[in-house]
C-alpha positions in Angstrom: -23.9 -117.9 -3.8 -26.3 -115.2 -3.0 -27.4 -112.2 -5.0 -26.2 -110.0 -2.2 -22.6 -111.0 -3.0 -22.7 -109.2 -6.4 -20.5 -106.1 -6.5 -22.0 -102.7 -7.3 -18.8 -101.1 -8.7 -17.4 -102.0 -12.1 -13.9 -102.3 -10.6 -15.3 -104.6 -7.8 -12.4 -103.7 -5.6 -12.8 -102.2 -2.1 -11.8 -103.1 1.4 -13.4 -106.4 2.4 -14.4 -107.4 -1.2 -14.8 -111.1 -1.3 -13.8 -113.5 -4.1 -17.5 -114.4 -4.6 -18.3 -110.8 -5.4 -15.4 -110.7 -7.9 -16.7 -113.8 -9.5 -20.0 -112.2 -10.3 -18.2 -109.1 -11.5 -16.2 -111.3 -13.9 -19.4 -113.0 -15.1 -21.0 -109.7 -15.8 -18.1 -108.3 -17.7 -17.3 -111.4 -19.7 -20.7 -112.9 -20.1 -18.8 -116.2 -19.7 -19.0 -118.1 -16.4 -16.4 -120.7 -17.4 -13.8 -118.0 -18.3 -14.7 -116.2 -15.0 -13.9 -119.3 -13.0 -10.7 -119.9 -14.8 -9.5 -116.3 -14.2 -10.5 -116.4 -10.5 -8.7 -119.7 -10.1 -5.6 -118.1 -11.7 -5.7 -115.0 -9.6 -6.4 -117.0 -6.4 -3.4 -119.3 -6.9 -5.5 -122.3 -7.7 -7.6 -122.0 -4.5 -10.9 -121.4 -6.3 -13.7 -122.2 -5.2 -12.5 -122.5 -1.6 -11.9 -118.8 -1.4 -15.4 -117.6 -2.3 -16.2 -116.2 1.2 -12.7 -114.9 1.8 -11.6 -111.2 1.4 -9.5 -110.6 -1.8 -5.9 -109.5 -1.2 -5.3 -106.3 -3.1 -2.6 -107.8 -5.2 -4.7 -110.7 -6.3 -7.6 -108.5 -7.0 -5.5 -106.4 -9.3 -4.3 -109.5 -11.1 -7.8 -110.5 -11.7 -8.9 -107.1 -13.1 -5.9 -107.2 -15.4 -6.9 -110.6 -16.7 -10.5 -109.3 -17.3 -9.2 -106.2 -19.2 -7.1 -108.4 -21.5 -10.0 -110.7 -22.3 -12.3 -107.7 -22.9 -9.7 -106.4 -25.4 -10.2 -109.6 -27.4 -7.2 -111.6 -26.3 -7.8 -115.3 -26.3 -8.5 -116.9 -22.9 -5.5 -119.2 -23.4 -3.0 -116.3 -23.8 -4.6 -114.4 -20.9 -4.1 -117.4 -18.6 -0.6 -118.0 -20.0 -1.1 -121.8 -20.1 -3.5 -124.4 -21.5 -4.3 -128.1 -21.1 -3.3 -130.4 -24.0 -3.9 -134.1 -23.4 -2.1 -134.8 -20.1 0.0 -131.7 -20.2 -0.4 -128.1 -19.0 1.5 -126.1 -21.5 2.8 -122.5 -21.3 1.3 -120.6 -24.2 1.6 -117.0 -25.4 1.4 -115.0 -28.6 4.6 -116.6 -29.9 2.9 -120.0 -30.4 -0.4 -121.4 -31.6 -3.0 -122.3 -29.1 -3.2 -126.1 -28.6 -6.5 -127.4 -29.9 -8.5 -130.7 -29.7 -7.9 -131.3 -33.4 -4.2 -131.6 -32.7 -4.8 -134.0 -29.8 -6.3 -136.3 -32.5 -3.1 -135.9 -34.5 -1.2 -137.2 -31.4 -3.7 -140.1 -31.0 -3.1 -141.1 -34.6 0.7 -140.7 -34.3 0.8 -142.9 -31.2 -1.3 -145.6 -32.8 0.9 -145.6 -35.9 4.0 -145.8 -33.7 2.6 -148.8 -31.9 2.0 -150.6 -35.3 5.7 -150.0 -36.2 6.8 -152.0 -33.2 10.2 -150.3 -33.0 12.1 -150.7 -29.8 13.4 -147.1 -29.3 11.7 -145.1 -32.1 13.0 -141.9 -33.4 10.2 -139.3 -33.6 10.4 -135.9 -35.2 7.9 -133.0 -34.6 8.4 -130.5 -37.4 7.4 -127.0 -36.5 6.8 -127.8 -32.8 5.5 -124.5 -31.6 4.7 -124.9 -27.9 6.0 -128.4 -28.1 2.5 -129.9 -27.6 3.0 -132.8 -30.1 6.5 -133.8 -29.3 6.2 -133.5 -25.5 2.9 -135.4 -25.5 4.4 -138.3 -27.5 7.5 -138.4 -25.4 5.6 -138.3 -22.1 3.1 -140.9 -23.2 5.5 -143.3 -24.9 8.5 -143.9 -22.6 10.8 -145.4 -25.3 10.7 -142.5 -27.7 13.7 -140.4 -28.7 12.2 -137.2 -29.9 13.4 -134.2 -31.9 11.3 -131.0 -32.1 12.2 -128.4 -34.7 11.1 -124.8 -35.3 12.4 -121.9 -37.4 11.9 -119.4 -34.6 14.2 -119.0 -31.6 11.4 -117.3 -29.7 9.1 -120.2 -30.3 11.7 -122.7 -29.2 12.0 -120.7 -26.0 8.4 -121.6 -25.2 8.9 -125.2 -26.1 12.0 -125.3 -24.0 10.1 -123.9 -21.0 7.5 -126.6 -21.4 10.1 -129.3 -21.8 11.8 -128.3 -18.5 8.4 -128.5 -16.8 8.2 -132.2 -17.7 11.1 -133.3 -15.5 14.4 -135.0 -16.3 13.0 -138.4 -17.3 11.1 -136.9 -20.3 13.4 -134.0 -21.0 16.4 -136.3 -21.4 14.6 -137.9 -24.4 13.7 -134.7 -26.3 16.0 -132.4 -28.2 15.0 -129.1 -29.7 16.5 -128.0 -33.0 16.4 -124.5 -34.7 15.7 -124.5 -38.4 13.2 -124.9 -41.2 11.5 -128.3 -41.1 14.0 -131.1 -41.9 16.9 -128.7 -42.3 17.0 -128.3 -38.5 18.0 -131.9 -38.0 21.5 -133.3 -37.9 22.6 -135.3 -41.0 23.1 -138.4 -38.8 19.3 -138.7 -38.7 18.9 -139.2 -42.4 17.1 -142.5 -43.1 16.6 -143.2 -39.4 13.4 -141.4 -38.5 10.6 -143.8 -37.7 7.8 -141.3 -37.2 7.5 -137.7 -38.4 4.6 -135.7 -37.2 3.6 -132.1 -37.9 1.0 -129.4 -37.6 2.2 -127.1 -40.3 0.6 -123.8 -41.4 -2.3 -124.7 -43.7 -4.4 -121.6 -44.1 -4.4 -120.1 -47.6 -3.7 -116.4 -47.8 -7.1 -115.7 -49.1 -8.7 -117.4 -46.1 -7.1 -115.2 -43.5 -9.8 -112.6 -43.5 -12.5 -115.3 -42.8 -10.8 -116.5 -39.6 -12.2 -115.5 -36.3 -10.6 -112.2 -35.0 -9.3 -114.1 -32.0 -7.2 -116.2 -34.4 -6.2 -113.7 -37.1 -5.4 -110.8 -34.7 -3.6 -112.7 -32.0 -2.1 -116.0 -33.1 1.2 -116.0 -35.1 0.6 -115.7 -38.8 3.8 -117.6 -39.6 2.2 -120.7 -37.9 -1.1 -120.1 -39.6 -0.7 -119.1 -43.2 1.2 -121.3 -45.6 0.8 -119.3 -48.8 -1.6 -118.8 -51.6 -2.9 -122.4 -51.7 -2.4 -123.3 -48.0 -0.5 -126.4 -49.0 2.9 -124.9 -49.4 4.3 -126.0 -46.1 3.0 -129.5 -46.4 4.3 -129.8 -49.9 7.8 -128.9 -48.7 7.6 -131.3 -45.8 6.3 -134.2 -47.9 8.8 -133.7 -50.7 11.8 -134.0 -48.3 10.4 -136.8 -46.2 11.7 -139.8 -48.1 15.3 -138.5 -47.6 14.9 -138.6 -43.8 12.4 -141.4 -43.0 13.4 -145.0 -42.3 12.5 -147.7 -44.8 9.4 -148.6 -42.7 8.1 -145.4 -41.3 5.1 -143.0 -41.1 4.4 -139.3 -41.7 1.5 -137.9 -39.9 0.3 -134.3 -40.6 -2.7 -132.2 -39.5 -4.5 -130.7 -42.5 -7.6 -128.6 -43.3 -10.6 -130.7 -44.1 -10.8 -129.1 -47.6 -7.2 -130.3 -48.4 -7.7 -134.0 -47.9 -7.5 -135.0 -51.6 -4.8 -132.6 -52.5 -2.7 -133.6 -49.4 -3.1 -137.3 -50.2 -2.0 -136.7 -53.8 1.2 -134.9 -52.6 2.1 -137.9 -50.4 1.6 -140.3 -53.3 3.6 -138.2 -55.6 6.5 -138.2 -53.1 6.5 -142.0 -53.1 4.5 -143.0 -50.1 2.8 -146.3 -50.9 -0.1 -146.3 -48.4 -1.9 -143.0 -47.8 -5.0 -142.4 -45.8 -6.8 -139.4 -44.2 -8.3 -139.8 -40.7 -11.2 -137.8 -39.2 -11.2 -135.5 -36.2 -13.7 -135.6 -33.4 -16.3 -133.8 -35.5 -15.9 -136.2 -38.3 -14.0 -133.9 -40.6 -11.0 -135.0 -42.6 -8.1 -133.8 -40.4 -5.1 -136.1 -40.3 -2.9 -137.2 -43.3 -1.2 -140.5 -42.7 1.5 -141.5 -45.2 3.3 -144.8 -44.8 6.5 -145.9 -46.6 
């Protein structure tokens, strides 16, 4: 692309403006080439970079400028785009749900590995506090024998998970059920003692830690899904305490945790009666995943 394609107006929109010119405008305004490419791909209907030398339709140009304005206001890239990749899925995400992150992809890796060790023919898997559905839908789409339940306390959040579930098609959607309620209480009584794998990414930020989070997180992502309480362990403590009543005799609980919580989280699991408790590392080598086996 040549320097001559750079726009001179901040809006970048005029008759005959080309996509390549808007790309440089986006780079200038965002100081982020990757985000600029994502936004142009979104505005061009997925045709980037084939459209670089083509004139920009007025409607598409306005869409792009709107995306730039939202990002400049501090809104996370994922919410601006309205979707984000998680493992093999492209998930709808907005301010109702947490942004899917690589740390949670590791949680799914661990959960699938533990599920394989169990060797159950048609395992029952529960995702507690599902949010966008990232964990439950990944497990169900990657392990074709799973019967999954995904719970959340918020109807608005379950609406996002439902939209993502529909996007996976009938073969996967038929093996996943969504349930409204707080943690285990959302599940039918018929599941007591029959769950092979429970997996969760609960809120684990302490109230005193909120101010230290990046503004993109604290200002935009749902606090209900971030902050557990004064210690940050309140949600996990509740989940772990109830787990023995719901899990099968040979089963596993997998939970994302903050690295600083490893010892305390493991202690909670042992106090609840789990006999084999370990903590696994994330891709950066930080303690991130609690694994409690019955």
